[in-house]
C-alpha positions in Angstrom: -20.4 79.8 156.9 -18.7 77.9 159.9 -18.6 74.1 159.7 -21.3 72.3 161.8 -20.2 70.6 165.0 -20.4 67.2 163.2 -18.1 68.2 160.4 -15.3 65.6 159.7 -12.6 67.6 161.4 -14.7 67.8 164.6 -15.0 64.0 164.9 -18.7 64.1 165.9 -18.9 66.6 168.8 -21.1 65.5 171.7 -24.7 66.7 172.2 -25.8 69.0 174.9 -27.1 66.1 177.1 -23.6 64.7 177.1 -22.2 68.0 178.3 -24.7 68.0 181.1 -23.5 64.7 182.4 -19.8 65.1 181.8 -19.1 68.8 181.9 -18.1 70.7 178.8 -16.6 68.6 176.1 -14.1 70.7 174.1 -14.1 70.7 170.3 -11.6 68.3 168.8 -8.5 70.2 167.6 -8.3 70.8 163.9 -4.5 70.1 163.7 -5.0 66.6 162.4 -5.1 67.0 158.6 -6.7 64.3 156.5 -5.1 63.2 153.3 -7.5 64.0 150.5 -7.1 63.5 146.7 -10.6 63.9 145.4 -12.7 66.9 146.5 -16.2 66.4 147.8 -17.4 67.5 144.4 -15.3 64.8 142.7 -12.5 67.0 141.4 -8.9 65.8 141.4 -7.5 68.2 144.0 -4.8 66.6 146.2 -4.1 68.6 149.3 -0.6 69.1 150.7 -1.0 66.1 153.0 -1.5 63.8 150.0 1.8 64.7 148.3 3.9 61.7 149.6 1.1 59.3 148.7 0.4 60.3 145.1 3.1 58.0 143.6 1.1 55.1 144.7 -1.7 56.0 142.3 0.7 55.1 139.5 -0.3 51.5 140.3 -3.9 52.2 139.4 -4.9 51.8 135.8 -8.2 52.8 134.2 -9.7 49.3 134.8 -9.0 49.5 138.5 -10.3 53.1 138.7 -13.6 51.8 137.3 -13.5 48.7 139.6 -13.4 51.0 142.6 -16.8 52.3 141.6 -18.2 48.9 140.7 -17.3 47.4 144.0 -18.8 50.3 146.0 -22.1 50.1 144.2 -22.4 46.3 144.3 -21.6 46.0 148.0 -24.1 48.8 148.9 -26.8 47.0 147.0 -26.0 43.7 148.6 -25.8 45.4 152.0 -29.3 46.8 151.5 -30.7 43.4 150.4 -29.2 41.7 153.4 -30.9 44.2 155.7 -34.2 43.5 154.0 -33.7 39.8 154.5 -33.0 40.3 158.2 -36.2 42.3 158.6 -38.1 39.4 156.9 -36.8 37.0 159.5 -34.2 35.3 157.3 -31.2 36.0 159.6 -30.8 37.0 163.1 -28.7 40.1 162.6 -27.2 42.3 159.9 -24.4 44.8 160.2 -24.8 47.6 157.6 -21.8 49.2 155.9 -23.6 52.0 154.1 -21.4 55.1 153.9 -18.1 53.3 154.5 -17.6 51.8 151.1 -14.7 54.1 150.0 -12.6 53.4 153.0 -13.1 49.6 152.6 -12.8 49.4 148.8 -9.7 51.6 148.6 -7.8 49.9 151.4 -9.0 46.4 150.3 -7.5 46.8 146.9 -4.3 48.2 148.3 -3.5 44.9 150.0 -1.5 42.3 148.1 -2.6 38.7 147.7 -0.1 37.4 150.3 -1.3 39.8 153.0 -3.6 38.6 155.8 -6.7 40.6 156.5 -8.3 40.7 160.0 -11.8 42.2 159.8 -14.2 43.3 162.6 -17.7 42.6 161.4 -18.6 45.3 158.9 -15.9 44.8 156.2 -18.2 43.2 153.6 -16.5 45.1 150.7 -13.0 43.9 151.8 -14.2 40.3 152.0 -15.8 40.5 148.6 -12.5 41.9 147.1 -10.6 39.0 148.7 -12.9 36.5 147.1 -15.5 35.9 149.9 -18.9 34.8 148.8 -21.3 37.2 150.6 -23.6 34.3 151.3 -21.0 33.0 153.8 -21.6 36.2 155.9 -25.3 35.5 155.7 -24.8 31.9 156.6 -22.9 33.0 159.7 -25.4 35.6 160.8 -28.2 33.1 160.2 -26.5 30.7 162.7 -25.7 28.0 160.2 -21.9 27.9 160.7 -19.4 28.1 163.5 -17.3 30.8 161.9 -18.3 31.4 158.3 -15.4 30.4 156.0 -11.8 29.1 155.8 -9.4 32.2 155.6 -6.9 30.4 153.3 -9.6 29.8 150.8 -10.7 33.4 150.5 -7.5 35.4 150.1 -6.4 35.2 153.7 -9.5 37.1 154.8 -10.0 35.9 158.4 -13.2 35.4 160.3 -15.5 38.2 161.5 -14.9 39.0 165.2 -17.9 40.3 167.2 -15.8 40.8 170.4 -14.9 44.5 170.0 -11.2 44.9 169.4 -10.0 41.4 169.9 -9.1 41.0 166.2 -6.3 43.6 166.8 -4.6 41.1 169.1 -5.1 38.3 166.6 -3.5 40.5 163.8 -0.6 41.5 166.0 0.2 37.9 167.0 0.0 36.8 163.4 2.2 39.7 162.3 4.8 38.7 164.9 4.7 35.2 163.3 5.3 36.8 159.9 8.4 38.5 161.2 9.7 35.5 163.1 9.3 33.4 159.9 11.4 35.9 158.0 8.5 36.8 155.6 8.9 40.6 156.0 11.7 43.1 156.1 13.6 41.2 153.3 13.1 41.1 149.6 10.7 43.3 147.7 7.3 44.6 148.9 5.8 42.5 146.1 7.0 39.3 147.9 7.0 40.2 151.6 3.9 39.8 153.8 2.0 42.1 156.1 -1.2 42.0 158.2 -4.0 44.5 157.9 -6.5 44.8 160.7 -9.8 46.7 160.6 -11.6 48.1 163.6 -13.9 51.0 164.6 -13.6 54.1 166.8 -15.3 52.3 169.7 -12.5 49.7 169.7 -9.9 52.3 170.5 -11.4 52.5 174.0 -10.9 48.7 174.5 -7.9 47.4 176.3 -7.3 44.7 173.7 -6.7 47.4 171.0 -4.3 49.4 173.1 -2.4 46.2 174.1 -2.1 45.2 170.5 -0.5 48.5 169.6 1.9 48.2 172.5 3.0 44.7 171.3 3.1 45.8 167.7 5.4 48.8 168.5 7.6 46.7 170.8 8.1 44.0 168.2 8.0 46.3 165.2 5.5 44.0 163.5 4.7 44.1 159.8 1.1 45.3 160.1 -1.2 48.2 159.6 -4.1 49.1 161.9 -7.0 50.5 159.9 -9.4 52.5 162.0 -12.7 53.3 160.4 -13.8 56.3 162.4 -17.5 56.4 161.5 -18.2 58.8 164.4 -20.4 56.5 166.5 -19.6 53.5 168.8 -23.2 52.4 168.7 -24.7 55.5 170.5 -21.5 56.9 171.9 -20.0 59.8 169.9 -16.3 59.9 169.3 -16.0 63.2 171.3 -16.9 61.3 174.5 -14.2 58.7 173.9 -11.4 61.0 173.0 -10.5 64.7 173.5 -7.8 64.5 170.8 -7.9 63.1 167.2 -7.6 59.3 167.4 -4.7 59.3 165.0 -2.6 61.0 167.7 -3.1 58.1 170.0 -1.3 55.8 167.6 1.6 58.3 167.5 1.8 58.0 171.2 2.4 54.3 170.9 5.2 54.9 168.4 3.3 53.8 165.3 3.5 55.6 161.9 0.1 57.3 161.7 -1.8 58.9 159.0 -5.3 60.4 158.9 -7.2 60.0 155.6 -10.5 61.2 154.2 -12.3 57.8 154.4 -14.9 58.9 151.8 -12.2 59.4 149.2 -11.5 56.0 147.6 -8.3 57.1 145.9 -6.9 58.5 149.2 -7.8 55.4 151.1 -6.0 53.3 148.5 -2.9 55.4 148.3 -2.4 55.8 152.0 -3.0 52.1 152.7 -0.7 51.0 149.9 2.2 53.1 151.3 1.6 52.0 154.9 1.6 48.3 153.9 4.7 48.7 151.8 6.5 50.3 154.7 5.3 47.5 157.0 6.5 44.8 154.6 9.9 46.6 154.3 10.5 46.3 158.0 9.7 49.9 159.0 7.4 48.8 161.7 3.6 48.9 162.2 1.4 51.7 160.8 -1.9 53.2 161.8 -4.5 54.8 159.5 -7.5 56.7 160.8 -10.1 56.9 158.0 -12.7 59.6 158.6 -16.0 58.3 157.4 -19.6 58.0 158.6 -22.1 55.2 159.3 -25.2 56.3 157.4 -27.3 53.4 158.7 -27.8 51.8 162.1 -24.9 50.1 164.0 -26.8 46.8 163.4 -30.3 45.9 162.6 -30.9 45.9 166.4 -30.1 49.6 166.7 -32.2 52.7 166.2 -29.9 55.6 165.4 -32.7 58.2 165.5 -32.6 57.9 169.3 -29.2 59.4 169.7 -28.2 61.5 166.6 -29.7 64.4 164.8 -31.2 64.5 161.4 -29.0 67.4 160.4 -25.9 65.4 161.1 -27.1 62.5 158.9 -28.0 65.0 156.1 -24.6 66.5 156.3 -22.9 63.2 155.6 -25.4 61.9 153.1 -24.5 65.0 151.0 -20.9 63.7 151.1 -21.8 60.2 149.8 -18.5 58.4 148.7 -20.2 56.7 145.7 -21.7 59.9 144.3 -18.5 61.7 144.9 -16.5 59.1 143.0 -19.0 58.9 140.1 -18.5 62.7 139.6 -14.8 62.0 139.5 -15.1 59.3 136.8 -17.4 61.5 134.7 -15.0 64.5 134.9 -12.2 62.3 133.7 -14.3 60.7 130.9 -13.6 57.2 132.3 -17.3 56.1 132.2 -20.5 57.0 130.5 -24.2 56.5 131.2 -24.3 53.1 129.6 -21.5 51.9 131.8 -23.0 53.2 135.0 -26.3 51.6 134.1 -24.5 48.3 133.6 -23.0 48.5 137.0 -26.4 49.2 138.5 -27.8 46.2 136.8 -25.0 44.0 138.0 -25.6 45.1 141.5 -29.3 44.3 141.2 -28.6 40.9 139.8 -26.1 40.1 142.5 -28.6 41.1 145.2 -31.3 39.1 143.6 -29.0 36.0 143.5 -28.1 36.6 147.1 -31.7 36.6 148.1 -32.5 33.5 146.1 -29.6 31.5 147.7 -30.5 32.8 151.1 -34.0 31.5 150.9 -32.7 28.1 149.8 -30.4 27.7 152.8 -32.7 25.8 155.1 -31.6 24.9 158.6 -28.9 22.7 160.2 -28.9 20.0 162.9 -29.0 21.8 166.2 -26.3 19.4 167.4 -23.8 21.1 165.2 -23.0 23.5 168.0 -21.3 20.8 170.0 -19.0 19.7 167.1 -15.3 20.8 167.2 -15.5 22.3 170.7 -12.5 20.1 171.5 -10.1 18.4 169.2 -11.0 15.0 170.6 -14.2 13.5 171.9 -15.2 14.9 175.3 -17.6 13.1 177.6 -19.3 16.2 179.0 -19.9 17.7 175.5 -21.1 14.3 174.3 -23.6 14.1 177.3 -24.8 17.6 176.6 -25.4 16.8 172.9 -27.3 13.7 173.8 -29.5 15.6 176.3 -30.4 18.3 173.7 -31.3 15.6 171.2 -33.6 14.0 173.6 -35.1 17.3 174.6 -35.8 18.2 171.0 -37.3 14.8 170.3 -39.8 15.4 173.1 -41.6 18.0 171.0 -42.4 15.5 168.3 -42.8 16.3 164.6 -44.8 19.5 165.3 -42.0 21.4 167.0 
């Protein structure tokens, strides 16, 4: 049976209405092979593209193998709870990560403590791995903080960036600093530093991302670009953005590029570990295209049923990264029913605690928005803050 148009190697082919507006959109070529270690059924079946990455799995002991599963389950349950909280009016927006857990958990664990991580706005699993309290994401999306957290206090996990693609520039500039400070290209990979930046397929159409890759290639920065190709830039399919695999774009800039099955947590780990080691060793910037899928909406303000077919969603739901990895653990006798139930309970407990703490957050002084706009007191900002305070006071206690 031929693969459907939205199979992973097709990168989400455009619908007929797109063809009507743009002319025929060709199928994406199949010459970009994804690194795969675990089959969709959970079997250990590395393909030929995975061979050079398999030695990196020697770093993974049985505890970490189980941790991969635990992190994916916990973050999915927390993700769902945060979505419920948004629907109940407890925060302005939520950005779901359902379906992309393997790409994030695998790559997040591949980074070393000294590495700096630059997320977009969907990397909840990576933040959790680096020590971020998920409540800090909720506090930010509830409008209670300026940025959310101090990166140095949470494993060098930098702030979420809602401006599409701008974090790629931040990461490249930071990586240039790493190199200029002599913290890469010398010593062992265990000691050298690198930057890891996450972005989506939509960001590849942004000038910032392309400029970041130009600068990275020119200065041979110690960094890795991690593209989570989840097939949709809100309502725009990948096929409308690119007539070639996105991994080939990176090669055009002169970056070491690898395409990986983003629903395979072991492949995501191994590829990222090697790319980061190469970056720390002074071999220049790398690029990873992780083929995955956004099961839910782009954000809670989006309705994906308006632009994608139910058959496409069903195709990817059947390739769920968590179920796939559970089968793998079972086949290797690394976990039993009691252990899986304990993980489910831990996820439920964490979600319940997240809800409890969210409901206890309260509000902040509206004047907070004016603080820290400038390093020093500014008369215009001071006047605006005073005006807003007076305006708010005009409503009295019943406002």
